[in-house]
DOKEDO-402897 format. One line per 8 residues: number of its first residue (from 1); their letters; for each residue x, y, z negated of C-alpha. Coordinates in steps of 0.25 Angstrom, whole numbers, plus 2048, in hexadecimal, padded with zeros to 3 digits. Example, Ala and Ser with C-alpha at 12.3 -4.5 7.8 and 13.67 -1.06 7.14 Angstrom:
2
1> AS> 831:7EE:7E1  837:7FC:7E3
This chain:
309
1> XXXXXXXX> F24:EFB:221  F15:F05:21C  F14:F12:21E  F14:F1A:213  F13:F28:215  F0B:F2F:225  F11:F3D:222  F1F:F42:220
9> XXXXXXXX> F27:F50:224  F35:F4D:228  F41:F57:229  F4C:F54:22F  F57:F5D:233  F62:F61:240  F6E:F5A:242  F7A:F5E:247
17> XXXXXXXX> F84:F53:24D  F92:F4F:24F  F95:F5C:248  FA0:F5C:254  FAA:F51:253  FA2:F46:24D  F9A:F42:256  F8E:F3A:254
25> XXXXXXXX> F94:F38:247  F92:F45:23F  F85:F4D:23D  F80:F59:234  F72:F5D:231  F6C:F6B:235  F64:F74:22D  F59:F74:239
33> XXXXXXXX> F4F:F69:235  F42:F62:23D  F36:F60:233  F2C:F55:239  F1E:F52:232  F19:F42:236  F0B:F3D:234  F08:F2F:236
41> XXXXXXXX> EFA:F2D:23D  EF1:F22:23C  EEC:F22:24B  EF7:F1E:255  EFB:F30:25A  F07:F35:25B  F08:F45:259  F13:F4E:25A
49> XXXXXXXX> F15:F5C:257  F21:F63:258  F24:F72:253  F32:F77:256  F3D:F72:25D  F37:F68:269  F2A:F6C:268  F22:F6B:275
57> XXXXXXXX> F2E:F63:27A  F31:F57:272  F26:F4B:273  F1A:F4B:26D  F16:F3B:26B  F1C:F2E:269  F29:F33:26F  F2C:F3C:266
65> XXXXXXXX> F3A:F39:261  F35:F3B:253  F29:F31:256  F32:F27:25D  F3C:F26:251  F2F:F25:247  F2C:F1A:24C  F38:F12:24F
73> XXXXXXXX> F38:F13:240  F2B:F0E:23D  F2D:F02:246  F3B:F00:23F  F34:EFA:234  F27:EF5:23A  F1D:F01:236  F12:F05:23D
81> XXXXXXXX> F11:F0F:248  F0A:F1B:243  F04:F28:24A  F0D:F34:248  F0B:F41:248  F18:F4A:247  F19:F59:244  F27:F5D:248
89> XXXXXXXX> F2C:F6A:245  F39:F6B:24B  F45:F73:248  F4F:F6B:24F  F53:F70:25C  F54:F64:266  F5F:F62:270  F68:F6B:269
97> XXXXXXXX> F70:F61:261  F6A:F62:253  F65:F55:252  F56:F57:257  F52:F4A:25A  F5B:F43:24E  F53:F4A:246  F45:F46:24B
105> XXXXXXXX> F4D:F38:24C  F4E:F38:23D  F42:F3E:239  F39:F35:23F  F42:F2A:238  F41:F32:22A  F31:F34:22C  F2F:F24:22F
113> XXXXXXXX> F39:F21:223  F2E:F28:219  F21:F25:21E  F27:F15:21F  F2B:F18:20F  F37:F0F:20C  F43:F18:20F  F4C:F0D:20D
121> XXXXXXXX> F46:F06:219  F48:F11:221  F54:F17:21C  F5C:F25:21F  F68:F1B:225  F5D:F13:22D  F57:F20:231  F65:F24:236
129> XXXXXXXX> F66:F17:23C  F5A:F19:243  F5B:F26:248  F69:F24:24E  F61:F1B:257  F5A:F24:25C  F66:F2D:25D  F6F:F25:261
137> XXXXXXXX> F7A:F2D:258  F78:F31:248  F7D:F3D:247  F71:F46:247  F68:F3B:240  F71:F3A:235  F72:F49:230  F62:F4A:234
145> XXXXXXXX> F61:F3D:22A  F6C:F41:21D  F6C:F50:21F  F7B:F57:21E  F87:F52:227  F89:F43:22B  F92:F3A:22F  F8C:F2E:239
153> XXXXXXXX> F90:F23:23D  F8A:F16:246  F8F:F06:244  F88:EF9:246  F7C:EFC:23B  F78:F09:240  F7C:F18:23D  F81:F1D:231
161> XXXXXXXX> F83:F29:22B  F8A:F30:21F  F89:F3F:219  F95:F48:21B  F99:F51:20F  F98:F5F:212  F9D:F6D:20A  F94:F74:205
169> XXXXXXXX> F97:F83:20E  F97:F7C:21B  F8B:F7F:224  F85:F7C:232  F81:F86:23C  F79:F80:24A  F79:F89:256  F6E:F86:25E
177> XXXXXXXX> F6F:F8A:26D  F63:F8C:274  F67:F81:27F  F65:F73:27C  F6D:F66:281  F65:F59:282  F6D:F4E:278  F6F:F43:283
185> XXXXXXXX> F74:F4D:28B  F81:F51:282  F83:F42:281  F82:F3F:28F  F8F:F4A:291  F98:F40:287  FA2:F38:28D  FA2:F29:289
193> XXXXXXXX> FB1:F2A:285  FB9:F35:27E  FC8:F35:27E  FCF:F2E:270  FD4:F3D:26C  FC8:F43:26C  FC1:F38:264  FCD:F39:25A
201> XXXXXXXX> FCB:F47:25A  FBE:F47:257  FBF:F3B:24C  FCA:F44:245  FBF:F52:245  FB2:F4A:241  FBC:F47:233  FC0:F53:232
209> XXXXXXXX> FB2:F58:233  FAD:F51:226  FB9:F56:21F  FB5:F65:221  FA7:F63:21F  FAB:F5D:212  FB1:F6B:20F  FB9:F70:218
217> XXXXXXXX> FB4:F78:220  FC0:F7F:229  FC1:F74:22E  FB4:F73:234  FB8:F79:241  FC3:F6F:245  FBA:F65:23F  FB0:F66:24A
225> XXXXXXXX> FB8:F65:257  FB2:F5B:260  FB8:F53:26D  FAD:F4A:26D  FA1:F4F:272  FA0:F5E:274  FA9:F62:27D  FA4:F57:288
233> XXXXXXXX> F95:F5C:286  F97:F6B:286  F94:F6C:294  F85:F68:28F  F86:F73:284  F8D:F7D:289  F89:F8A:280  F8C:F81:275
241> XXXXXXXX> F9B:F80:279  F9B:F8F:27A  F94:F90:26A  F9F:F85:266  FA9:F8D:26C  FA6:F9B:268  FA3:F96:257  FB1:F8E:258
249> XXXXXXXX> FB8:F98:25C  FB4:FA0:250  FB9:F94:247  FA8:F8C:245  FA8:F7E:246  FA0:F7C:250  F99:F71:258  F8F:F6C:260
257> XXXXXXXX> F84:F6A:257  F81:F58:25D  F7E:F58:26C  F7C:F68:26B  F7B:F70:271  F7B:F77:264  F87:F7A:25C  F8A:F78:24D
265> XXXXXXXX> F91:F7E:244  F98:F79:237  F9F:F82:22C  F9D:F8D:221  F96:F9B:222  F90:F98:22D  F84:FA6:22C  F92:FAD:22D
273> XXXXXXXX> F96:FA9:239  F88:FAC:240  F82:FA0:23F  F74:FA3:236  F68:F9B:23B  F61:FA3:244  F65:FA6:253  F72:FA9:255
281> XXXXXXXX> F74:FB9:25A  F84:FB6:25C  F83:FAA:265  F79:FB0:26F  F7F:FAB:27E  F8A:FA2:277  F8A:F97:284  F80:F9E:28A
289> XXXXXXXX> F75:F9A:27D  F6E:FA0:274  F70:F9A:264  F68:F99:258  F6F:F93:249  F6C:F8B:23E  F73:F8C:232  F74:F7F:227
297> XXXXXXXX> F7C:F83:21B  F77:F78:213  F77:F68:213  F6A:F66:21D  F64:F5A:216  F5D:F4D:21E  F51:F4A:222  F46:F4A:219
305> XXXXX> F39:F44:217  F2B:F48:211  F1F:F41:20F  F13:F49:211  F08:F3D:210
């Protein structure tokens, strides 16, 4: 397949996976975005510049996650292997359960889709399948691709996703602590099996959450209960546990965002509950950490690409 563009800009949102009971199956895009400009070079060099989150910590060579995913997409279609110059302005925190790696992978595949110039060959569904191979689960990649809230599943054909109805007025706020928890560490805390009664409990709550999001916010507190993952990970993120306990005691539907330790709140009129964007003064010291919030009041769109040249 021929390359038809040599410079693109990609914007991709953060995401919260699980949403409490929907382990690896429910996700929602959040109002924090990374912006990546990609230029194809005639020479074989790879140049990676990062501002914001991850600056000075992520690789600046061929091992960068964006570069690996971009190369994978081009190789899938037998395309050439150009040099790359990447300038990323990252706002999505790393290691805090907000889908930073999924956003990077999705942005790379979306950029490849734009430079190859044939969206039918690398459809959004194909991007989801490829991203899930990188991530292992689709609940962050899917909202990063499609925006809004989604339900995901996998079968013999790979990963799939479908949008969920979220009623007007339902908002999210994510509370981000200073500390981080590597996703691999959080995953390792999960047991290989869970009791049947806990699986049944989560199935009921996940179904109830879909109903609550569609226009029954009074059910969100019950609908976000979980027995499959949050309890097992509690010792790895004591600050998240303390924050969730405080918020839920106040009647707010709070859950771990993805693998944590950020905390997601789903509800209405969240600014009145002290969850406006910015530092959260009342939360200082909760769980021995400091916190900032990002309030999202409208549906967040998925990944977008602008061709620059």
